N, C-alpha and C positions, 0 to 999 in steps of 0.2 A: 464086441467086434470093434476093431480099430477102423479109423476113417480110410485107411489105405486098402481095406478090403472092398469087396464088391459094393458099389453104392446103388441107391434106388433110382429108378427111372422117373420120368416126369409125371407118371400117373399116381405116385405115392406122395403122401403128405409129410412135411417136415415140422418139427417143433423146435423153436429157437428160444434160448434163454440168455439173458444178459443181466449182470448185477455188479459191474465194475465201478459204478459211480453212485451218486446219491439216489437216483431212481432206477429201480429194476424194471424189467419188462419180459413179456412172453409174446410169442407170435406163432401162428400156424400158417404155413405156406404150402402152395402146390404149384408146380411149374414155375417157381420163382416169383409167384404172385402172392401177396398177403391176403389170407382169408379172414383172419381175425387177429387182433393184437391188443395188448393192454400194457400201460406203463403206470407205475405207482412209486411213491416215496417209500424207501426201505425204512422200517421201524425197528424197534427193539426185538420184535418177534421174528424178524427176517425169514427164516426157512418156513415157518408156520404159515406165512402168507401165500406161498407158492401153490400149495395143493388145492385149496378152495378156488383160487383164481384160475388154475389150470382146468379144473372141472368146469367152471363157468365158461371159460374160453372155448373148450371143446364143444359144449352145448350150443354156444352161440354160432360156432362154425358148422354145426350139424354133423359132427363126426364123433367117433369114439377114439380112445387112445390106441386101440388095436389097429386103426388105420394109419397111425404114424409110422412112416417107414425109416426115418432117420432123425437125428437130433443135431443141432448146431448150438455152440455155446461160445460166449465171449471169454477170452483168456487174459484180458488186461492189455496194458498196465492199468492199475487202479487200486481200489480198496481191497485189502487182504481178505477181510471176512466175506465180502460179497463174491470175490473171485473163487474162494474156496467153496462157498455155498453153491454157486452156479455149476462149477465143474463137478462137484460131488453129486448134486441132484441129476445132472445130465447123465452121468455114468450109471447112477443107481436106476434111473428110469429106463435106460437102454439095456441093462444087464439081463432081465428075465427072458427077453426074446432075442437077445444078441443083436440089437439094432446098432448100426454104425453111429458114431459121435464124431462130429467134425468141429474142431476148434478154430476160432477166428480171432485175429488181432482186434481188440475193441476200439483202439484208436483209429485204425483204418476204417472200421465201420462208422465211427463218428464222423471222420473226414468225408466219406462218401455221402452220408446223410446231410451234412452241412453244404457240401458242394451242390447237391440236388436242390436243396431248399433256397440257397442264395445265388444259384446260377454262377458259380465261380469255379476255377480250376485248381488254384494253389491254396491249399488249406493247411494252416499250422495248428497242430493239436499239441497242447502243453499241459503238464500237470505238476503238482508239488511233489518233489521227490524227497523233501525234507533235507536236513544236513546242508542248508544253503544251496540247494541245487534243484533242478527241474528235470523232468523227463519231457522230451518233445521230439517231434518229427514234422517235417514239411512234406506234405503229399502233393505232388504235381499230377493231379488226376486227369488233366487233359492229355498229358503225354503218356501216362501209364495208370489206367483205372484200377488195376489190381497189382501193385508192385510186390516184389519179393519181400518176404519177412525181413525186418531189420533186427540188428542186435541192439536192444535198448540199453543205453548207459546214461548215467547222470550227466547233466550239462550245467556248468556254472551259470548262476543267475546273470552274471555280467554279459554273457553271450546272447541273451534273449533279444536285444534290439536288432541284431543282424538278422535273426530268424524272422522277426516280425516284418522287417523291411522287405523281405523276399516273398511275403505271403499276400494273397488277395484278401484273405479272411483269417482271423485267429479265433480259436475256441478252446475252452478249458473246462474239465469237470471240477476244477478247483478255482474257478474265476473269482469267487468271493475272497479267498485267501490271497490270490495274486493281486487283486485290486487293493486290498488293505495294505499290501506291501509296496504299492505304487508301481507295479509291474505291467499293468494293462495300458501301456502307452505306445502309440497314440490310440486313444479310445475309439476312434472311428474304424480302426481295423479289427476290433474285438467285438464278438457277439456277447452282450451282457448276460450274466446269469451262469450258474453252474450247469454245464451241459452234460447230458447222459447219452451214451450210445443206445440205440434202440435195437431190440431183438430182431425186428423186421429186417434191419440191414445186416445183422449177423447171419440170418437165414438166407438172405439174398446172395451174399458173398459165398457162403458154403455151397449153395445150389449152383452158382456160376462155376465154381471151381470143379465140382464133381462132373459137370457137363463137359468140361474140356480136359478132364483127367489130370488136373494139377495135383501134385503131391500135397498132402495135408500138413497143417501146422502141428507141432507137438501138443498132445492133450494134457498140458499142464499150464499153470499160471505163469504170466510174465512178471517177474520181480525185477526191480531196477538196481538195487545195490548189490555188489559182488557176492556177498555172503549168501544171498538167496536168488541170484540172478538166473534167468533162463536164457539159454543160448539161442541166437538166431542164425541167419545165414549170411547177412551182409553187415558191413561195418556201419557205424553211425555216420551218415553223410553230413557234410556241411552245406548250409544254404548258399544259393547263388542269387544275386540280384539282377 
């Protein structure tokens, strides 16, 4: 079932998956509230880690997979292998009983996560797009907590300072690489360490959207470079100071 078909009500539980960055996560939610969640560092076994962890998470939440009414999954941008894994697993788990799957922009989920933790509104999320470019977006969550999907495009590294100046806080799944390249300046605006979106926020966003009947995002990965790029609905906006 696609996410634009009938969605579950508040009484049913959601399973959320996220694997766009160094750490993967799972979460079980009901009524937009997290019942159980787990986050771990993705290793060489990647997909093999998910099923035992899912079984343990369900047991900790006191429910069975039969009680899961819908799934939510992060669609990037991020690491190709992790994105492909999470999207494939979500659709495979949903298929037998035709459960809906709702895809969510992983960068927006990370921005919401950081905004809640740091008590800020304007969060810049940036990542290494290779080819001397970055993927980035400034989320003004005080003005718009759930903005329309953006068309992710590569941004020249030289433009980063203007984006940083417009943000209250900056975060990156690739912070280690950006710091090594001398790009995390000024340091006071950057949260140190490679940040990973959490499945809990993927699930919360998916639940919020189905509550208000918002159209779903495409159920495919967001890739940055044109050869494999996913299309969004808005142009890549410029920061304002």
